[in-house]
TIKOLKE-469603 format. One record per atom (N, C-alpha, C, CB): x, z, y; atom name; residue number from 1. Coordinates in Angstrom, 3 decimals. Glycine has a CB too. Layout:
TIKOLKE-469603
{{X Z Y} 'CA' NUM},
...
end
This chain:
TIKOLKE-469603
{{12.178 -14.677 -16.194} 'N' 1},
{{10.805 -14.556 -16.079} 'CA' 1},
{{10.426 -13.207 -15.677} 'C' 1},
{{10.169 -14.921 -17.284} 'CB' 1},
{{9.682 -13.073 -14.643} 'N' 2},
{{9.168 -11.961 -13.720} 'CA' 2},
{{7.823 -11.726 -13.867} 'C' 2},
{{9.382 -12.222 -12.314} 'CB' 2},
{{7.485 -10.710 -14.412} 'N' 3},
{{6.345 -9.820 -14.293} 'CA' 3},
{{5.819 -8.932 -13.190} 'C' 3},
{{6.492 -9.097 -15.139} 'CB' 3},
{{4.804 -9.045 -12.713} 'N' 4},
{{4.835 -8.623 -11.426} 'CA' 4},
{{3.284 -7.380 -11.746} 'C' 4},
{{4.681 -10.214 -10.118} 'CB' 4},
{{3.499 -6.118 -11.555} 'N' 5},
{{2.760 -5.191 -11.570} 'CA' 5},
{{1.384 -5.147 -10.836} 'C' 5},
{{3.482 -4.360 -11.251} 'CB' 5},
{{1.542 -5.817 -9.476} 'N' 6},
{{0.589 -5.768 -8.665} 'CA' 6},
{{-0.404 -7.111 -9.065} 'C' 6},
{{1.208 -5.706 -7.213} 'CB' 6},
{{0.139 -7.901 -9.638} 'N' 7},
{{-0.751 -9.085 -10.225} 'CA' 7},
{{-1.476 -8.840 -11.603} 'C' 7},
{{0.170 -10.358 -10.439} 'CB' 7},
{{-1.158 -7.769 -12.211} 'N' 8},
{{-1.623 -7.476 -13.587} 'CA' 8},
{{-1.265 -8.085 -14.648} 'C' 8},
{{-2.751 -7.556 -13.691} 'CB' 8},
{{0.054 -8.822 -14.406} 'N' 9},
{{0.742 -9.802 -15.366} 'CA' 9},
{{1.001 -8.753 -16.754} 'C' 9},
{{2.373 -10.513 -14.592} 'CB' 9},
{{0.827 -9.357 -17.710} 'N' 10},
{{1.086 -8.689 -19.132} 'CA' 10},
{{2.709 -8.845 -19.553} 'C' 10},
{{0.062 -9.506 -20.368} 'CB' 10},
{{3.130 -7.597 -19.923} 'N' 11},
{{4.460 -7.792 -20.335} 'CA' 11},
{{4.700 -8.351 -21.666} 'C' 11},
{{5.103 -6.626 -20.257} 'CB' 11},
{{5.516 -9.161 -21.749} 'N' 12},
{{5.685 -9.716 -23.075} 'CA' 12},
{{7.244 -9.754 -23.585} 'C' 12},
{{5.073 -11.165 -23.051} 'CB' 12},
{{7.661 -10.208 -24.842} 'N' 13},
{{8.964 -10.319 -25.313} 'CA' 13},
{{9.910 -11.059 -24.288} 'C' 13},
{{8.923 -11.020 -26.636} 'CB' 13},
{{9.196 -11.997 -23.609} 'N' 14},
{{9.696 -12.846 -22.771} 'CA' 14},
{{10.167 -12.532 -21.331} 'C' 14},
{{8.860 -13.689 -22.749} 'CB' 14},
{{9.662 -11.101 -20.837} 'N' 15},
{{9.843 -10.653 -19.607} 'CA' 15},
{{11.033 -10.244 -19.498} 'C' 15},
{{9.038 -9.777 -19.235} 'CB' 15},
{{11.905 -10.848 -18.337} 'N' 16},
{{13.267 -10.206 -17.772} 'CA' 16},
{{13.116 -9.064 -17.076} 'C' 16},
{{14.007 -11.062 -16.865} 'CB' 16},
{{12.157 -9.355 -15.922} 'N' 17},
{{12.078 -8.388 -15.000} 'CA' 17},
{{10.740 -8.026 -14.795} 'C' 17},
{{12.677 -8.744 -13.850} 'CB' 17},
{{10.531 -6.701 -14.865} 'N' 18},
{{9.205 -6.054 -14.449} 'CA' 18},
{{9.138 -5.493 -13.106} 'C' 18},
{{8.860 -4.968 -15.348} 'CB' 18},
{{8.457 -6.247 -12.069} 'N' 19},
{{8.669 -5.886 -10.747} 'CA' 19},
{{7.443 -4.848 -10.377} 'C' 19},
{{8.730 -7.233 -9.810} 'CB' 19},
{{7.975 -3.676 -10.181} 'N' 20},
{{6.941 -2.496 -9.856} 'CA' 20},
{{6.447 -2.616 -8.289} 'C' 20},
{{7.721 -0.909 -10.107} 'CB' 20},
{{5.658 -3.318 -7.982} 'N' 21},
{{5.459 -3.574 -6.747} 'CA' 21},
{{3.864 -2.952 -5.879} 'C' 21},
{{5.631 -5.104 -6.825} 'CB' 21},
{{3.676 -1.954 -6.545} 'N' 22},
{{2.440 -1.386 -6.346} 'CA' 22},
{{2.649 -0.001 -5.561} 'C' 22},
{{1.725 -1.223 -7.725} 'CB' 22},
{{1.460 0.577 -4.731} 'N' 23},
{{1.658 1.695 -4.097} 'CA' 23},
{{1.214 2.836 -4.998} 'C' 23},
{{1.003 1.654 -2.829} 'CB' 23},
{{1.977 3.821 -4.832} 'N' 24},
{{1.473 5.159 -5.676} 'CA' 24},
{{1.907 5.275 -6.914} 'C' 24},
{{0.044 5.280 -5.858} 'CB' 24},
{{2.532 4.466 -7.341} 'N' 25},
{{3.271 4.482 -8.968} 'CA' 25},
{{4.938 4.375 -9.036} 'C' 25},
{{2.687 2.999 -9.917} 'CB' 25},
{{5.143 4.362 -7.844} 'N' 26},
{{6.713 4.276 -7.914} 'CA' 26},
{{7.592 5.271 -8.665} 'C' 26},
{{7.208 4.342 -6.594} 'CB' 26},
{{7.104 6.727 -8.762} 'N' 27},
{{7.600 7.739 -9.494} 'CA' 27},
{{7.575 7.407 -10.933} 'C' 27},
{{6.906 8.921 -9.214} 'CB' 27},
{{6.562 6.765 -11.292} 'N' 28},
{{6.644 6.149 -12.799} 'CA' 28},
{{7.574 5.218 -13.151} 'C' 28},
{{5.497 5.501 -13.174} 'CB' 28},
{{7.768 4.570 -12.285} 'N' 29},
{{8.672 3.404 -12.453} 'CA' 29},
{{10.473 3.988 -12.361} 'C' 29},
{{8.207 2.201 -11.067} 'CB' 29},
{{10.537 4.904 -11.260} 'N' 30},
{{11.776 5.474 -11.185} 'CA' 30},
{{12.189 6.396 -12.369} 'C' 30},
{{11.823 6.172 -9.974} 'CB' 30},
{{11.234 6.886 -13.031} 'N' 31},
{{11.341 7.855 -13.739} 'CA' 31},
{{12.124 7.184 -15.282} 'C' 31},
{{9.831 8.541 -13.790} 'CB' 31},
{{11.768 6.022 -15.370} 'N' 32},
{{12.167 5.241 -16.589} 'CA' 32},
{{13.333 4.106 -16.091} 'C' 32},
{{10.731 4.467 -17.283} 'CB' 32},
{{13.738 4.207 -14.817} 'N' 33},
{{14.631 3.149 -14.619} 'CA' 33},
{{16.118 3.818 -14.128} 'C' 33},
{{13.954 2.102 -13.506} 'CB' 33},
{{17.088 3.177 -14.481} 'N' 34},
{{18.501 3.731 -14.091} 'CA' 34},
{{18.678 3.069 -12.699} 'C' 34},
{{19.808 3.297 -15.224} 'CB' 34},
{{18.247 2.116 -12.505} 'N' 35},
{{18.662 1.242 -11.298} 'CA' 35},
{{17.669 1.122 -10.295} 'C' 35},
{{19.010 -0.131 -11.690} 'CB' 35},
{{17.349 1.156 -9.035} 'N' 36},
{{16.340 0.693 -8.200} 'CA' 36},
{{17.037 0.208 -6.986} 'C' 36},
{{15.297 1.746 -7.910} 'CB' 36},
{{16.243 -1.044 -6.566} 'N' 37},
{{16.292 -1.956 -5.414} 'CA' 37},
{{15.375 -1.362 -4.540} 'C' 37},
{{15.952 -3.437 -5.703} 'CB' 37},
{{15.575 -0.783 -3.175} 'N' 38},
{{14.777 -0.470 -2.234} 'CA' 38},
{{14.344 -1.752 -1.362} 'C' 38},
{{15.420 0.569 -1.494} 'CB' 38},
{{13.147 -1.935 -1.890} 'N' 39},
{{12.507 -3.193 -1.183} 'CA' 39},
{{12.228 -3.332 0.209} 'C' 39},
{{11.331 -3.428 -1.688} 'CB' 39},
{{12.098 -4.376 0.727} 'N' 40},
{{11.625 -4.624 2.186} 'CA' 40},
{{12.999 -4.302 3.048} 'C' 40},
{{10.216 -3.532 2.659} 'CB' 40},
{{14.042 -4.564 2.682} 'N' 41},
{{15.384 -4.206 3.104} 'CA' 41},
{{16.300 -5.496 3.418} 'C' 41},
{{16.032 -3.326 1.974} 'CB' 41},
{{16.042 -6.529 2.490} 'N' 42},
{{16.835 -7.637 2.807} 'CA' 42},
{{16.330 -8.569 3.844} 'C' 42},
{{17.061 -8.334 1.670} 'CB' 42},
{{15.322 -8.674 4.139} 'N' 43},
{{14.361 -9.209 5.371} 'CA' 43},
{{14.186 -8.264 6.313} 'C' 43},
{{12.938 -9.621 4.979} 'CB' 43},
{{14.121 -8.644 7.510} 'N' 44},
{{13.526 -7.663 8.520} 'CA' 44},
{{12.161 -7.030 8.478} 'C' 44},
{{13.529 -8.265 9.676} 'CB' 44},
{{12.144 -6.124 7.463} 'N' 45},
{{10.938 -5.270 7.247} 'CA' 45},
{{11.328 -3.997 7.278} 'C' 45},
{{10.219 -5.500 6.019} 'CB' 45},
{{12.425 -3.521 7.632} 'N' 46},
{{12.597 -1.976 7.813} 'CA' 46},
{{12.839 -1.080 6.422} 'C' 46},
{{11.217 -1.418 8.539} 'CB' 46},
{{12.682 -1.700 5.370} 'N' 47},
{{13.015 -1.031 4.190} 'CA' 47},
{{11.805 -0.014 3.662} 'C' 47},
{{14.351 -0.266 4.475} 'CB' 47},
{{12.089 0.685 2.437} 'N' 48},
{{11.043 1.619 2.183} 'CA' 48},
{{12.011 2.731 1.747} 'C' 48},
{{9.854 1.139 1.071} 'CB' 48},
{{11.168 3.797 1.494} 'N' 49},
{{11.695 5.298 1.205} 'CA' 49},
{{12.615 5.422 0.167} 'C' 49},
{{10.610 6.246 0.834} 'CB' 49},
{{13.952 5.634 0.177} 'N' 50},
{{15.108 5.404 -0.804} 'CA' 50},
{{15.047 7.180 -1.710} 'C' 50},
{{16.934 4.958 0.316} 'CB' 50},
{{14.314 7.940 -1.051} 'N' 51},
{{14.563 9.530 -1.330} 'CA' 51},
{{13.872 9.566 -2.822} 'C' 51},
{{13.702 10.742 -0.035} 'CB' 51},
{{12.601 9.398 -2.967} 'N' 52},
{{12.020 9.062 -4.188} 'CA' 52},
{{12.924 8.697 -5.428} 'C' 52},
{{11.184 8.006 -3.911} 'CB' 52},
{{13.434 7.548 -5.239} 'N' 53},
{{14.429 6.992 -6.316} 'CA' 53},
{{15.299 7.839 -6.417} 'C' 53},
{{15.088 5.730 -6.100} 'CB' 53},
{{16.166 8.377 -5.502} 'N' 54},
{{17.150 9.227 -5.360} 'CA' 54},
{{16.806 10.490 -6.235} 'C' 54},
{{17.357 9.500 -3.913} 'CB' 54},
{{15.889 11.207 -6.092} 'N' 55},
{{15.515 12.468 -6.580} 'CA' 55},
{{15.386 12.361 -7.920} 'C' 55},
{{14.358 12.985 -6.016} 'CB' 55},
{{15.190 10.935 -8.441} 'N' 56},
{{14.687 10.777 -9.968} 'CA' 56},
{{16.064 10.196 -10.496} 'C' 56},
{{13.189 9.623 -10.253} 'CB' 56},
{{17.274 10.245 -9.659} 'N' 57},
{{18.553 9.657 -10.370} 'CA' 57},
{{18.505 8.422 -10.513} 'C' 57},
{{18.842 10.119 -11.633} 'CB' 57},
{{18.297 7.549 -9.596} 'N' 58},
{{18.410 6.066 -9.857} 'CA' 58},
{{19.759 5.671 -9.234} 'C' 58},
{{17.147 5.191 -9.203} 'CB' 58},
{{20.516 4.857 -9.505} 'N' 59},
{{21.533 4.290 -8.981} 'CA' 59},
{{20.783 3.301 -7.842} 'C' 59},
{{22.442 3.598 -10.135} 'CB' 59},
{{21.222 3.341 -6.673} 'N' 60},
{{20.367 2.710 -5.723} 'CA' 60},
{{21.073 1.537 -4.626} 'C' 60},
{{19.746 3.924 -4.933} 'CB' 60},
{{20.349 0.557 -4.669} 'N' 61},
{{20.693 -0.680 -4.183} 'CA' 61},
{{19.933 -0.831 -2.795} 'C' 61},
{{20.341 -1.795 -5.236} 'CB' 61},
{{20.335 -1.634 -1.879} 'N' 62},
{{19.198 -1.953 -0.723} 'CA' 62},
{{19.969 -2.901 0.151} 'C' 62},
{{18.612 -0.523 0.233} 'CB' 62},
{{19.072 -3.627 0.982} 'N' 63},
{{19.452 -4.603 1.880} 'CA' 63},
{{20.026 -3.671 3.122} 'C' 63},
{{18.163 -5.635 2.251} 'CB' 63},
{{20.309 -4.454 4.124} 'N' 64},
{{21.111 -3.892 5.509} 'CA' 64},
{{19.853 -3.568 6.362} 'C' 64},
{{22.266 -5.161 6.399} 'CB' 64},
{{18.569 -3.785 5.939} 'N' 65},
{{17.610 -3.449 7.103} 'CA' 65},
{{16.804 -2.199 6.570} 'C' 65},
{{16.548 -4.778 7.511} 'CB' 65},
{{17.373 -0.797 6.758} 'N' 66},
{{16.731 0.095 6.319} 'CA' 66},
{{16.244 1.216 7.406} 'C' 66},
{{17.481 0.526 5.315} 'CB' 66},
{{15.984 0.521 8.652} 'N' 67},
{{15.479 1.144 9.987} 'CA' 67},
{{14.644 2.154 9.916} 'C' 67},
{{14.832 0.281 10.791} 'CB' 67},
{{13.623 2.038 9.039} 'N' 68},
{{12.337 2.979 8.859} 'CA' 68},
{{12.915 4.345 8.171} 'C' 68},
{{11.061 2.198 7.788} 'CB' 68},
{{14.372 4.217 7.400} 'N' 69},
{{14.621 5.587 6.857} 'CA' 69},
{{16.163 5.575 7.038} 'C' 69},
{{14.071 5.858 5.218} 'CB' 69},
{{16.358 5.280 8.246} 'N' 70},
{{17.790 5.241 8.428} 'CA' 70},
{{18.804 6.269 8.244} 'C' 70},
{{17.950 4.924 9.513} 'CB' 70},
{{18.341 7.719 8.557} 'N' 71},
{{18.797 8.933 8.254} 'CA' 71},
{{19.243 9.027 6.858} 'C' 71},
{{17.844 9.863 8.546} 'CB' 71},
{{17.901 8.944 6.079} 'N' 72},
{{18.455 8.952 4.413} 'CA' 72},
{{19.125 7.954 4.124} 'C' 72},
{{17.438 8.939 3.298} 'CB' 72},
{{18.918 6.730 4.370} 'N' 73},
{{20.048 5.656 3.993} 'CA' 73},
{{21.295 5.902 4.332} 'C' 73},
{{19.857 4.416 4.537} 'CB' 73},
{{21.475 6.356 5.525} 'N' 74},
{{23.029 6.633 5.890} 'CA' 74},
{{23.409 7.768 5.163} 'C' 74},
{{23.347 6.915 7.458} 'CB' 74},
{{22.653 8.803 4.891} 'N' 75},
{{23.084 9.975 4.142} 'CA' 75},
{{23.395 9.847 2.737} 'C' 75},
{{22.146 10.928 4.232} 'CB' 75},
{{22.769 8.745 1.932} 'N' 76},
{{23.086 8.495 0.718} 'CA' 76},
{{24.114 7.452 0.811} 'C' 76},
{{21.959 8.172 -0.065} 'CB' 76},
{{24.342 6.489 1.700} 'N' 77},
{{25.615 5.568 1.819} 'CA' 77},
{{26.713 6.522 1.903} 'C' 77},
{{25.634 4.541 3.138} 'CB' 77},
{{26.793 7.345 2.799} 'N' 78},
{{27.811 8.438 2.946} 'CA' 78},
{{28.491 9.187 1.534} 'C' 78},
{{27.058 9.548 3.804} 'CB' 78},
{{27.082 9.374 0.992} 'N' 79},
{{27.476 10.255 -0.276} 'CA' 79},
{{27.937 9.263 -1.384} 'C' 79},
{{26.148 11.205 -0.861} 'CB' 79},
{{28.251 7.846 -1.096} 'N' 80},
{{28.374 6.714 -2.122} 'CA' 80},
{{27.251 6.744 -3.233} 'C' 80},
{{29.802 6.805 -2.844} 'CB' 80},
{{26.059 7.016 -2.683} 'N' 81},
{{24.965 6.806 -3.381} 'CA' 81},
{{23.885 5.628 -3.482} 'C' 81},
{{24.462 7.699 -3.104} 'CB' 81},
{{24.256 4.836 -2.462} 'N' 82},
{{23.407 3.847 -2.112} 'CA' 82},
{{24.476 2.644 -1.642} 'C' 82},
{{22.320 4.386 -0.954} 'CB' 82},
{{24.189 1.464 -2.442} 'N' 83},
{{25.029 0.292 -2.274} 'CA' 83},
{{24.292 -0.493 -1.526} 'C' 83},
{{25.470 -0.388 -3.469} 'CB' 83},
{{24.817 -0.998 -0.125} 'N' 84},
{{23.866 -1.884 0.685} 'CA' 84},
{{24.653 -3.421 0.119} 'C' 84},
{{23.918 -1.499 2.709} 'CB' 84},
{{23.663 -4.182 0.097} 'N' 85},
{{23.772 -5.680 -0.424} 'CA' 85},
{{23.220 -6.461 0.889} 'C' 85},
{{22.750 -6.025 -1.962} 'CB' 85},
{{24.154 -7.618 1.121} 'N' 86},
{{23.783 -8.437 2.143} 'CA' 86},
{{22.681 -9.686 1.804} 'C' 86},
{{25.073 -8.957 2.650} 'CB' 86},
{{22.486 -9.983 0.582} 'N' 87},
{{21.858 -11.186 0.179} 'CA' 87},
{{21.416 -11.061 -1.334} 'C' 87},
{{22.831 -12.386 0.413} 'CB' 87},
{{20.530 -11.935 -1.684} 'N' 88},
{{20.003 -11.768 -3.154} 'CA' 88},
{{21.506 -11.997 -4.243} 'C' 88},
{{18.590 -13.171 -3.477} 'CB' 88},
{{22.334 -12.915 -3.664} 'N' 89},
{{23.664 -13.069 -4.612} 'CA' 89},
{{24.244 -11.812 -4.644} 'C' 89},
{{24.804 -14.132 -4.108} 'CB' 89},
{{24.310 -10.813 -3.564} 'N' 90},
{{25.252 -9.859 -3.459} 'CA' 90},
{{24.117 -8.695 -4.478} 'C' 90},
{{25.764 -9.456 -1.580} 'CB' 90},
{{23.012 -8.914 -4.455} 'N' 91},
{{22.170 -7.755 -5.130} 'CA' 91},
{{22.327 -8.063 -6.402} 'C' 91},
{{20.627 -7.616 -4.780} 'CB' 91},
{{22.374 -9.408 -6.953} 'N' 92},
{{22.311 -9.745 -8.262} 'CA' 92},
{{23.805 -9.421 -8.794} 'C' 92},
{{21.818 -11.271 -8.437} 'CB' 92},
{{24.949 -9.253 -8.038} 'N' 93},
{{26.262 -8.822 -8.558} 'CA' 93},
{{26.200 -7.406 -8.622} 'C' 93},
{{27.453 -9.275 -7.720} 'CB' 93},
{{25.454 -6.747 -7.527} 'N' 94},
{{25.390 -5.177 -7.710} 'CA' 94},
{{24.868 -4.761 -8.808} 'C' 94},
{{24.676 -4.496 -6.757} 'CB' 94},
{{23.522 -5.323 -9.334} 'N' 95},
{{22.907 -4.925 -10.309} 'CA' 95},
{{23.910 -5.078 -11.766} 'C' 95},
{{21.592 -5.708 -10.253} 'CB' 95},
{{24.299 -6.381 -11.512} 'N' 96},
{{25.259 -6.596 -12.957} 'CA' 96},
{{26.361 -5.735 -13.189} 'C' 96},
{{25.965 -7.983 -13.033} 'CB' 96},
{{26.868 -5.047 -11.861} 'N' 97},
{{27.934 -4.090 -12.270} 'CA' 97},
{{27.461 -2.916 -12.795} 'C' 97},
{{28.783 -3.741 -11.226} 'CB' 97},
{{26.426 -2.665 -12.280} 'N' 98},
{{25.705 -1.382 -12.596} 'CA' 98},
{{25.300 -1.487 -14.180} 'C' 98},
{{24.310 -1.187 -11.571} 'CB' 98},
{{24.511 -2.606 -14.513} 'N' 99},
{{24.333 -2.821 -15.768} 'CA' 99},
{{25.435 -2.707 -16.966} 'C' 99},
{{23.870 -3.933 -15.707} 'CB' 99},
{{26.616 -3.348 -16.299} 'N' 100},
{{27.751 -3.446 -17.417} 'CA' 100},
{{28.426 -2.244 -17.510} 'C' 100},
{{28.819 -4.530 -17.168} 'CB' 100},
{{28.343 -1.111 -16.323} 'N' 101},
{{29.296 -0.020 -16.502} 'CA' 101},
{{28.282 1.252 -16.646} 'C' 101},
{{30.427 0.098 -15.174} 'CB' 101},
{{27.843 1.660 -17.645} 'N' 102},
{{27.196 3.029 -17.863} 'CA' 102},
{{27.671 4.022 -16.953} 'C' 102},
{{27.423 3.553 -19.233} 'CB' 102},
{{28.766 4.308 -17.283} 'N' 103},
{{29.578 5.415 -16.566} 'CA' 103},
{{29.290 5.444 -15.139} 'C' 103},
{{31.102 5.232 -16.731} 'CB' 103},
{{29.600 4.283 -14.435} 'N' 104},
{{29.234 4.158 -12.881} 'CA' 104},
{{28.067 4.237 -12.719} 'C' 104},
{{29.573 3.022 -12.187} 'CB' 104},
{{27.197 3.603 -13.274} 'N' 105},
{{25.625 3.976 -12.993} 'CA' 105},
{{25.141 5.254 -13.144} 'C' 105},
{{24.751 3.279 -13.817} 'CB' 105},
{{25.414 5.999 -14.181} 'N' 106},
{{25.070 7.328 -14.485} 'CA' 106},
{{25.955 8.028 -13.111} 'C' 106},
{{25.586 7.822 -16.227} 'CB' 106},
{{27.055 7.974 -12.700} 'N' 107},
{{27.688 8.630 -11.784} 'CA' 107},
{{26.855 8.430 -10.456} 'C' 107},
{{29.112 8.177 -11.736} 'CB' 107},
{{26.368 7.225 -10.250} 'N' 108},
{{25.782 6.843 -8.879} 'CA' 108},
{{24.534 7.547 -8.917} 'C' 108},
{{25.569 5.235 -8.598} 'CB' 108},
{{23.881 7.473 -9.962} 'N' 109},
{{22.523 8.159 -10.130} 'CA' 109},
{{22.559 9.423 -9.704} 'C' 109},
{{22.026 8.198 -11.471} 'CB' 109},
{{23.666 10.256 -10.370} 'N' 110},
{{23.973 11.782 -10.149} 'CA' 110},
{{24.387 11.970 -8.751} 'C' 110},
{{25.143 12.349 -11.114} 'CB' 110},
{{25.001 11.197 -8.001} 'N' 111},
{{25.311 11.320 -6.597} 'CA' 111},
{{24.000 11.027 -5.586} 'C' 111},
{{26.508 10.293 -6.304} 'CB' 111},
{{23.158 10.197 -6.214} 'N' 112},
{{21.962 10.111 -5.268} 'CA' 112},
{{21.185 11.320 -5.727} 'C' 112},
{{21.060 8.661 -5.364} 'CB' 112},
{{20.937 11.811 -6.571} 'N' 113},
{{20.231 13.171 -7.028} 'CA' 113},
{{20.673 14.056 -6.254} 'C' 113},
{{20.439 13.666 -8.421} 'CB' 113},
{{21.846 14.373 -6.077} 'N' 114},
{{22.252 15.247 -5.433} 'CA' 114},
{{22.402 15.314 -4.033} 'C' 114},
{{23.090 15.432 -5.884} 'CB' 114},
{{22.466 13.980 -3.390} 'N' 115},
{{22.061 14.009 -2.145} 'CA' 115},
{{20.786 14.048 -1.756} 'C' 115},
{{22.499 13.170 -1.635} 'CB' 115},
{{19.870 13.758 -2.490} 'N' 116},
{{18.468 13.933 -2.349} 'CA' 116},
{{17.807 15.275 -2.096} 'C' 116},
{{17.944 13.459 -3.434} 'CB' 116},
{{18.627 15.931 -2.778} 'N' 117},
{{18.339 17.539 -2.463} 'CA' 117},
{{18.798 18.314 -0.956} 'C' 117},
{{19.199 18.370 -3.659} 'CB' 117},
{{19.370 17.372 -0.315} 'N' 118},
{{19.613 17.884 0.986} 'CA' 118},
{{18.658 17.137 1.945} 'C' 118},
{{21.119 17.719 1.385} 'CB' 118},
{{18.019 16.135 1.447} 'N' 119},
{{17.000 15.340 2.044} 'CA' 119},
{{15.480 15.527 1.861} 'C' 119},
{{17.264 14.149 1.666} 'CB' 119},
{{15.252 16.821 1.570} 'N' 120},
{{13.768 17.043 1.186} 'CA' 120},
{{13.631 18.314 1.999} 'C' 120},
{{13.389 17.216 -0.551} 'CB' 120},
{{12.185 18.832 2.341} 'N' 121},
{{12.075 19.925 2.799} 'CA' 121},
{{11.294 19.450 4.385} 'C' 121},
{{13.571 20.697 2.729} 'CB' 121},
{{11.041 18.356 4.626} 'N' 122},
{{10.526 18.242 5.967} 'CA' 122},
{{9.256 18.784 6.156} 'C' 122},
{{10.484 16.947 6.380} 'CB' 122},
{{8.213 18.812 5.316} 'N' 123},
{{7.235 19.680 5.431} 'CA' 123},
{{7.113 21.127 5.961} 'C' 123},
{{6.914 19.685 4.447} 'CB' 123},
{{7.988 21.580 5.136} 'N' 124},
{{8.408 23.309 5.494} 'CA' 124},
{{8.925 23.442 6.891} 'C' 124},
{{9.746 23.985 4.452} 'CB' 124},
{{10.016 22.416 7.158} 'N' 125},
{{10.389 22.382 8.607} 'CA' 125},
{{9.601 21.898 9.648} 'C' 125},
{{11.415 21.732 8.747} 'CB' 125},
{{8.656 21.117 9.620} 'N' 126},
{{7.563 20.723 10.474} 'CA' 126},
{{6.848 22.124 10.583} 'C' 126},
{{6.607 19.456 9.845} 'CB' 126},
{{6.121 22.580 9.379} 'N' 127},
{{5.313 23.583 9.324} 'CA' 127},
{{5.717 24.861 10.205} 'C' 127},
{{5.192 23.865 7.979} 'CB' 127},
{{7.274 25.154 10.081} 'N' 128},
{{7.688 26.308 10.700} 'CA' 128},
{{7.856 25.966 12.246} 'C' 128},
{{8.995 26.837 10.021} 'CB' 128},
{{8.212 24.699 12.445} 'N' 129},
{{8.319 24.484 13.903} 'CA' 129},
{{6.921 24.625 14.701} 'C' 129},
{{8.915 23.048 14.134} 'CB' 129},
{{5.849 24.099 13.908} 'N' 130},
{{4.435 24.231 14.479} 'CA' 130},
{{3.634 25.852 14.203} 'C' 130},
{{3.505 22.936 13.677} 'CB' 130},
{{4.392 26.704 13.309} 'N' 131},
{{3.876 27.891 13.082} 'CA' 131},
{{3.214 28.706 14.412} 'C' 131},
{{4.970 28.613 12.446} 'CB' 131},
{{4.071 28.375 15.381} 'N' 132},
{{3.614 29.200 16.654} 'CA' 132},
{{2.164 28.843 17.329} 'C' 132},
{{4.727 28.967 17.803} 'CB' 132},
{{1.826 27.592 17.013} 'N' 133},
{{0.761 26.909 17.433} 'CA' 133},
{{-0.523 27.025 16.344} 'C' 133},
{{1.256 25.467 17.679} 'CB' 133},
{{-0.143 27.329 15.201} 'N' 134},
{{-1.163 27.401 13.887} 'CA' 134},
{{-1.880 28.519 13.961} 'C' 134},
{{-0.495 27.430 12.466} 'CB' 134},
{{-2.992 28.888 13.495} 'N' 135},
{{-3.590 30.250 13.367} 'CA' 135},
{{-2.915 30.754 11.960} 'C' 135},
{{-5.373 30.210 13.345} 'CB' 135},
{{-2.917 32.171 11.907} 'N' 136},
{{-2.107 32.812 10.881} 'CA' 136},
{{-2.591 32.209 9.575} 'C' 136},
{{-2.232 34.408 10.900} 'CB' 136},
{{-3.822 32.055 9.347} 'N' 137},
{{-4.226 31.458 8.023} 'CA' 137},
{{-5.240 30.237 8.328} 'C' 137},
{{-4.956 32.633 7.039} 'CB' 137},
{{-4.573 29.085 8.166} 'N' 138},
{{-5.513 27.889 8.179} 'CA' 138},
{{-6.779 28.019 7.705} 'C' 138},
{{-5.034 26.870 7.488} 'CB' 138},
{{-7.694 27.452 8.257} 'N' 139},
{{-9.331 27.589 7.763} 'CA' 139},
{{-9.871 28.797 8.281} 'C' 139},
{{-9.579 27.664 6.091} 'CB' 139},
{{-9.198 29.760 8.674} 'N' 140},
{{-9.798 31.131 8.938} 'CA' 140},
{{-10.945 30.937 10.054} 'C' 140},
{{-8.597 32.230 9.468} 'CB' 140},
{{-10.442 30.176 11.264} 'N' 141},
{{-11.633 29.883 12.363} 'CA' 141},
{{-12.593 29.067 11.667} 'C' 141},
{{-11.149 29.060 13.766} 'CB' 141},
{{-12.314 28.128 11.089} 'N' 142},
{{-13.708 27.420 10.529} 'CA' 142},
{{-14.377 28.079 9.504} 'C' 142},
{{-13.500 26.047 9.954} 'CB' 142},
{{-13.857 29.114 8.777} 'N' 143},
{{-14.783 29.815 8.090} 'CA' 143},
{{-15.517 30.706 8.776} 'C' 143},
{{-14.274 30.396 7.147} 'CB' 143},
{{-15.015 31.428 9.857} 'N' 144},
{{-15.615 32.198 10.774} 'CA' 144},
{{-17.024 31.413 11.577} 'C' 144},
{{-14.414 32.586 11.768} 'CB' 144},
{{-16.854 30.456 11.897} 'N' 145},
{{-17.778 29.631 12.576} 'CA' 145},
{{-18.831 29.291 11.400} 'C' 145},
{{-17.034 28.297 13.276} 'CB' 145},
{{-18.387 29.253 10.140} 'N' 146},
{{-19.560 28.685 9.259} 'CA' 146},
{{-20.229 30.058 8.796} 'C' 146},
{{-19.007 27.647 7.850} 'CB' 146},
{{-19.695 30.961 8.926} 'N' 147},
{{-20.395 32.324 8.583} 'CA' 147},
{{-21.597 32.897 9.679} 'C' 147},
{{-19.158 33.474 8.516} 'CB' 147},
{{-20.946 32.242 11.008} 'N' 148},
{{-21.852 32.718 12.189} 'CA' 148},
{{-23.314 32.197 12.138} 'C' 148},
{{-21.232 32.238 13.569} 'CB' 148},
end
């Protein structure tokens, strides 16, 4: 029995899976989950960002199409923090393995969290690269024009 957040479905005692499929709320779900499947990756949709789930210590599974986040997915896989599954049956088996082995699940989440610390900082890196073309204090020029 699947309950979808995007449909406004009500959680009941009969709910087996609560599908968090809304934008802007994934941090909430990742904080309370031990396992995250990165959507948009089993079919050719190029995957979604795995970094937030990794930062919050989820054991990660994803399908083979993570091309929109290829670098992050490769780093997580290299760190043994992201399990790639080929289809729904492999996803089911991967989740089952994680559910039945709490130590394995916790270790996978820890590896994901550790790896995620190396995947952050894009904003700082971008601003440093652009700093030679940015005014010393962004907004200064606009303020000077407003005062004139």
